[in-house]
C-alpha positions in Angstrom: 0.0 0.0 0.0 1.1 3.5 -0.8 0.2 6.4 1.5 -0.2 9.8 -0.2 -0.5 11.7 3.1 1.3 11.3 6.5 1.2 13.3 9.7 4.1 15.7 9.8 7.3 14.3 11.3 9.3 16.1 14.0 11.4 17.9 11.4 8.4 19.4 9.7 6.8 20.4 13.0 10.0 22.1 14.2 10.3 23.9 10.8 6.8 25.3 11.1 7.3 26.3 14.7 10.5 28.1 13.8 8.9 29.9 10.9 7.6 32.8 13.0 11.0 34.4 13.6 11.9 34.8 9.9 8.4 36.0 9.1 8.8 38.7 11.8 12.2 39.6 10.3 11.0 39.9 6.7 7.8 41.6 7.5 8.2 43.3 10.9 5.1 44.8 12.6 4.9 47.6 15.1 3.0 46.9 18.3 -0.2 48.6 17.1 0.0 46.8 13.8 0.3 43.5 15.5 -2.7 44.4 17.7 -4.8 45.1 14.6 -3.6 41.9 12.9 -6.6 39.7 13.9 -9.0 42.3 12.4 -7.0 42.4 9.2 -7.1 38.5 9.0 -10.9 38.6 9.4 -11.2 41.2 6.6 -8.9 39.2 4.2 -10.8 36.0 5.0 -14.0 37.7 3.9 -12.3 39.0 0.7 -10.9 35.6 -0.2 -14.2 33.7 0.4 -16.9 36.2 -0.6 -15.3 38.8 -3.0 -12.9 36.8 -5.1 -13.2 39.2 -8.0 -11.4 41.8 -5.8 -8.5 39.7 -4.8 -5.6 41.4 -6.7 -5.8 44.6 -4.7 -4.9 43.1 -1.3 -1.3 42.5 -2.3 -0.9 46.3 -2.4 -2.3 46.8 1.0 0.4 46.5 3.7 -2.3 45.6 6.3 -3.8 42.8 4.3 -0.5 41.6 3.0 0.6 41.2 6.6 -2.5 39.2 7.3 -1.7 36.8 4.4 1.9 36.3 5.5 1.2 35.8 9.2 -2.0 33.7 8.9 -3.0 32.4 5.4 0.5 31.4 4.1 1.4 29.6 7.3 -1.8 27.6 7.2 -1.2 26.7 3.6 2.2 25.4 4.7 0.6 23.3 7.5 -1.7 21.8 4.8 1.3 21.1 2.5 3.1 19.4 5.4 0.6 16.6 5.0 1.6 15.7 1.4 5.0 17.2 0.4 7.1 14.7 2.5 5.5 11.8 0.7 5.5 13.4 -2.7 6.8 11.1 -5.4 9.4 13.1 -7.3 11.7 12.3 -10.2 15.0 10.6 -9.2 17.5 12.9 -7.5 20.0 12.1 -10.3 17.4 13.3 -12.8 16.7 16.5 -10.8 20.5 17.1 -10.8 20.5 16.8 -14.6 17.6 19.3 -14.9 18.1 21.4 -11.7 15.2 23.8 -12.2 11.7 24.1 -10.9 9.0 26.4 -12.4 6.4 27.8 -9.9 3.4 29.1 -11.8 1.4 31.8 -10.0 4.0 31.8 -7.4 2.6 34.4 -5.1 4.7 34.4 -1.9 6.6 31.3 -3.0 4.5 29.0 -0.7 5.3 25.8 -2.6 9.1 26.5 -2.9 9.0 27.2 0.8 7.3 23.9 1.5 9.8 22.0 -0.7 12.7 23.5 1.3 11.0 23.0 4.7 9.7 19.5 4.2 12.1 17.9 1.6 15.6 17.8 3.0 16.7 15.6 0.1 16.4 18.5 -2.2 18.4 21.0 -0.2 21.9 20.0 -1.4 20.9 20.2 -5.1 21.8 23.7 -6.5 18.3 24.3 -7.8 17.1 27.3 -9.7 13.5 28.2 -8.8 11.7 30.2 -11.5 8.8 32.1 -9.8 6.3 33.3 -12.3 3.5 35.7 -11.4 1.8 39.0 -12.2 2.1 40.3 -8.7 5.6 41.5 -7.8 5.4 42.3 -4.1 4.4 38.9 -2.8 7.1 37.2 -4.8 9.7 39.6 -3.4 8.6 39.0 0.2 8.5 35.3 -0.4 12.0 35.3 -1.9 13.3 37.2 1.1 11.6 34.7 3.5 13.0 31.7 1.7 16.5 33.1 1.6 16.2 33.9 5.3 15.2 30.3 6.1 17.9 28.6 3.9 20.9 27.9 6.0 23.0 27.9 2.9 22.1 29.7 -0.3 22.1 26.6 -2.5 18.9 27.5 -4.3 18.8 30.4 -6.8 15.5 32.2 -6.8 14.5 34.0 -10.1 11.4 36.2 -10.1 9.7 36.6 -13.4 7.0 39.2 -14.0 4.2 37.5 -16.0 3.0 40.9 -17.3 6.3 41.4 -19.1 7.5 37.8 -19.9 5.4 35.1 -21.6 5.9 31.7 -20.0 7.1 30.3 -23.4 10.0 32.8 -23.2 11.5 31.0 -20.2 14.2 29.1 -22.1 14.8 26.1 -19.9 13.6 22.6 -19.2 12.6 21.8 -15.7 12.4 18.7 -13.5 9.2 19.9 -11.9 6.5 22.5 -12.6 4.4 23.4 -9.6 1.2 25.5 -9.0 -0.6 26.1 -5.7 -3.8 28.0 -5.0 -3.7 29.6 -8.4 -5.8 27.5 -10.8 -9.1 28.5 -9.2 -8.1 32.1 -9.8 -7.1 31.5 -13.4 -10.3 29.8 -14.4 -12.5 32.5 -12.8 -11.2 35.2 -15.2 -14.2 36.0 -17.4 -12.3 36.4 -20.6 -12.3 32.6 -21.2 -14.5 29.6 -20.5 -13.4 27.2 -17.8 -12.4 24.6 -20.5 -10.3 27.2 -22.4 -8.7 28.4 -19.1 -7.8 24.8 -18.0 -6.4 23.9 -21.4 -4.1 26.9 -21.1 -3.2 25.8 -17.5 -2.3 22.4 -18.9 -0.1 23.9 -21.5 1.6 26.1 -18.9 2.2 23.1 -16.6 3.7 20.9 -19.3 5.5 23.3 -21.7 8.8 23.2 -19.9 8.9 19.6 -18.8 11.7 17.4 -19.9 11.0 13.7 -20.8 10.8 12.4 -17.2 9.7 15.6 -15.4 6.6 16.0 -13.3 4.0 18.6 -12.8 2.1 19.2 -9.5 -1.1 21.2 -8.8 -2.3 21.6 -5.2 -5.5 23.5 -4.4 -7.5 24.0 -1.2 -10.0 21.2 -1.1 -13.2 23.3 -1.5 -15.9 22.3 -3.9 -14.5 24.8 -6.5 -10.9 23.5 -6.0 -11.9 19.9 -6.3 -14.1 20.4 -9.3 -11.4 22.3 -11.1 -8.8 19.6 -10.4 -11.2 16.9 -11.7 -11.8 18.9 -14.9 -8.0 19.4 -15.4 -7.6 15.7 -14.8 -9.9 14.9 -17.7 -8.1 17.4 -20.0 -4.8 15.6 -19.2 -6.4 12.2 -19.8 -7.9 13.3 -23.2 -4.5 14.7 -24.3 -2.9 11.3 -23.7 0.6 12.9 -23.2 1.1 12.3 -19.5 0.3 9.7 -16.8 -1.6 10.5 -13.6 0.7 9.8 -10.7 -1.7 10.9 -7.9 -4.2 10.9 -6.5 -5.7 8.8 -9.2 -4.5 5.3 -9.8 -5.8 5.3 -13.4 -5.8 7.4 -16.6 -9.6 7.2 -17.0 -12.1 10.0 -16.7 -12.5 11.3 -13.2 -15.6 9.7 -11.5 -16.4 13.1 -9.9 -16.5 15.0 -13.2 -19.3 12.9 -14.6 -21.9 14.4 -12.3 -22.9 11.2 -10.7 -21.4 12.1 -7.3 -22.7 14.8 -4.9 -19.3 15.5 -3.5 -15.9 16.3 -5.1 -12.4 15.0 -5.1 -10.6 16.1 -1.9 -8.9 14.9 1.2 -9.6 16.2 4.7 -7.5 16.0 7.8 -8.4 16.7 11.4 -5.1 15.3 12.8 -2.9 18.0 11.5 -0.2 19.7 13.7 0.0 23.5 13.6 2.7 25.6 15.3 1.7 27.1 18.7 2.2 30.7 17.5 -0.2 30.1 14.6 -3.0 28.5 16.6 -2.8 31.4 19.1 -3.1 33.9 16.3 -6.0 32.0 14.8 -7.8 32.1 18.2 -7.2 35.9 18.4 -8.7 36.3 14.9 -11.6 34.0 15.9 -10.7 31.8 12.9 -9.4 28.6 14.4 -8.9 25.5 12.1 -10.4 22.1 12.9 -10.0 20.5 9.5 -7.7 21.1 6.5 -8.7 20.0 3.0 -6.6 19.4 -0.1 -7.3 18.7 -3.8 -4.3 17.8 -5.9 -3.1 16.5 -9.3 0.4 15.1 -9.9 1.4 14.0 -13.4 4.5 12.6 -15.2 5.7 10.4 -18.0 6.1 6.6 -18.1 4.6 6.0 -14.6 3.4 2.5 -13.9 0.9 2.4 -11.1 0.8 -0.8 -9.2 -2.5 -0.1 -7.4 -6.0 0.3 -8.8 -7.7 2.2 -6.0 -7.2 5.1 -3.6 -9.0 5.8 -0.3 -10.8 9.1 -0.6 -12.9 9.5 2.6 -12.6 9.5 6.3 -14.1 6.4 8.0 -17.9 6.3 8.1 -19.6 4.3 10.8 -22.5 2.1 9.7 -24.7 1.3 12.8 -26.4 -1.7 11.1 -23.2 -3.6 10.6 -21.2 -1.9 13.4 -18.4 -1.5 10.8 -16.6 1.4 9.2 -16.6 2.0 5.5 -14.5 4.3 3.2 -15.1 5.5 -0.3 -12.4 4.6 -2.8 -11.7 5.9 -6.3 -11.2 3.1 -8.9 -10.8 3.0 -12.7 -14.4 1.8 -12.9 -15.7 4.6 -10.6 -16.3 5.1 -6.9 -16.4 2.0 -4.6 -17.3 1.3 -1.0 -14.7 -0.5 1.0 -15.8 -2.3 4.2 -13.8 -2.8 7.4 -11.7 0.2 6.4 -11.2 2.1 9.6 -7.5 1.1 9.9 -6.5 2.6 6.6 -5.2 6.2 6.2 -7.0 8.6 3.9 -5.1 8.8 0.6 -3.7 5.2 0.8 -3.4 3.4 -2.5 -4.4 -0.3 -2.6 -5.8 -3.0 -4.8 -9.5 -3.8 -4.6 -12.0 -5.9 -6.5 -15.8 -6.0 -6.7 -17.1 -7.9 -3.6 -18.6 -11.3 -4.2 -21.5 -11.7 -4.0 -21.9 -8.3 -5.6 -23.7 -5.6 -3.5 -24.7 -2.0 -4.1 -24.6 0.7 -1.6 -28.2 2.0 -1.4 -27.2 5.6 -0.5 -24.7 6.2 -3.3 -25.4 3.4 -5.9 -21.7 2.5 -5.7 -20.6 -1.1 -5.5 -19.0 -2.6 -2.5 -15.4 -3.6 -3.0 -12.9 -5.7 -1.0 -9.2 -5.9 -0.9 -7.3 -8.1 -3.3 -5.4 -10.6 -1.2 -1.7 -10.5 -1.9 -0.2 -13.8 -3.2 
């Protein structure tokens, strides 16, 4: 079995706890500014959830920018700490051959920060991180923060203004293209349809990939984020140029994009570990976190998946059988796995239709059972 998510280890927990000092150094706040920080966090939370069309302006507001760097970016890093440590990357020798990463819609460099914090195996490789965005200020602050955190300046950070440079003009092949919390903004621009926007996203993600390179998209696991990830999955499947590495264990149409399911593709965690300073700030802002959700898509070339299913849901207790079930994604669609409490959400495994065949009355999905290993 292959676990896509794991609780953060001690190194990741310590890295998050120690993040506060460099944030304060890069973006210092006076006493009165810090006192007003909870109110700014609440305001920005409203903008991000209720007024998404007005998002670009908050980067130019020092008060709201501080709210993002002290609260929203750290929470994004806590969420990424669940999956980045287990992320299946190209071989280190291949990354050394193509020592570049392209971060699309980089913002404050959240994903490059996560790679440095949670992937020690990459730190000794002299990577060049190309950060591509239309907003200059968050990239500059993110660069300063990452350089402050790096014990040795082995990574070179290159900021690229997307308003002045087309992504096709970046003349390099990369080992990895990444995008976090940006796709849902791209597809909401009203100049294009969602399909046109996602086709453009697919081109941006894959244009600079070398033959064994990967691309990774991570979104917050809202209905919008999960729906967009599913639609992007189907565009990639239709193109037949890349294999799905995760979360899917197949290259078929996403079961959630066919409209037969009431929910969307995402993974939720209540057992996350957040740094003390962040939980205290969250309480002050009256915006504590009890669950973190993620939707993601990871693609590459020539990937052979040895599993046919992945667990999607938390365990669900069934009183009539006194057992726990979990929903799993399979090539044939969603299945219901019984006696599944012990498995971790995101685990890949091999299942088969249960015999005798039974259908879950609530969802219309078939019950499945584990394939016994020979």
